[in-house]
N, C-alpha and C positions, 0 to 999 in steps of 0.2 A: 336478686340482691342476697336473698336470699337460697337460693338454686346457687348463685354467684360463692360463694359463702360455702358452702356446702362442695363445690367443686375442687374449690380450693383444699382441700383436707383428703378430699380421693387424691385430684394431685400429688399435695407429699408421701402419699402414704406409695401414688405407684408409680412417680420419676423420678422421685430419688434415689430411692432401695437401683434403678436403673445403673443412676450417674458411673454405678460403680464400672461400669462397661463405657460408657462412654470419658470416661479418663481411666480408662485400664492403661490406655497407647497416646494419650496426652504429655504436651510434656508439666513437667510437674512447675507449680506455680509457686512465684520463691510467695515466701508466706515467714513465719517466727520465727523456724528454723529446728534442725532436727534436734537440735542439741539443748531443748526448754524437757524436763523431770513433769511438769506439772499441764498441760494446756490450758488457755487463755478461753474462759467462758465469753462463749455469745449468749444472752439471754435474748427470748422471743417473746410477747405476751401472746397467751392462749386466754381466748372471749370463746364461752360455749352456752349456751341454754342448757343448761342441768338440775335452774325446779321446777317442782311438780304445779308448780305457780304457770311456765309458760304456755305454748300455744305447741313449741316445740322446743318438743327436749333431742338433743345438739349432742348428748356427754356420750352416746354411744362414737363421736370421733376421738374419743381422749386414747383409747387402745387404737386406734391408726396413728395416731397423731406420736404416739411413744414407739410404735413401733419403727416412723420413720426415722423419727431423731436418733434410738438404738441402732439401724443399719447407719444413718453419716454420721458415728461417733466409733464406731467399732468399724470401723472403711480408711486405715492407713492413708490413702489416697483423697478423700475430698475434705474438704477442710484442717487441713494435717497442721496441728499444734494447736487447733482449737476445738473446743466440746462445745456441742448446738445443745440451749435446755431451756426450756419451760421455770427454771426449777420449781415446779410441783405446785404452783398458783395458778388456779384454775379460775377468770374473772366470770363470771356466772352473767351473764345478761339477760340475764329473763324472758329472751326471747323480743325484748322493750329498745326501743330507742333510745329514752332518755336511759333509762336506764342502763345503759351500752354507753353513750357519749360519760357518762360520771365513769363510767369504768377504764374509761379511754381517758381520759383526763387525767387518774390512777395512778393508773401505771404512767403517764410520762413526766411526772412530778414526782414519785418515785423511784428508790432503788432498789433492785441494778437499773442501770441505765440500756432498755429493751431494745435490741435492733430491730422490731418487726414484730405484725400484732398476725396471728395465724385463730383464725375460728370459723365456725357458724352466723353468727349475728348474733 
């Protein structure tokens, strides 16, 4: 499970920037429209083990996720009219199942509404 989560972070780092090449010549999707001055925020939950109590510290994935999010938001061909963000909130899972579940339920129950979970455990 941990390996799969780490692979997800690298997938974001490698695949999201390359979406520019796959969408460059694709038909533009119908989105909120080009007349919107402020993009609509799309929030996701970022869950990583970043405390020293963890047996595996994955805080190093945060810069990769920041880079991927910046690349997506800077490209007008990816998610036009939207802005991807984790709102600066990192859920520290401490690489512990119980803590991870508590954090998971916390982010489900609180605002803003998040559309996905990204993290390495």
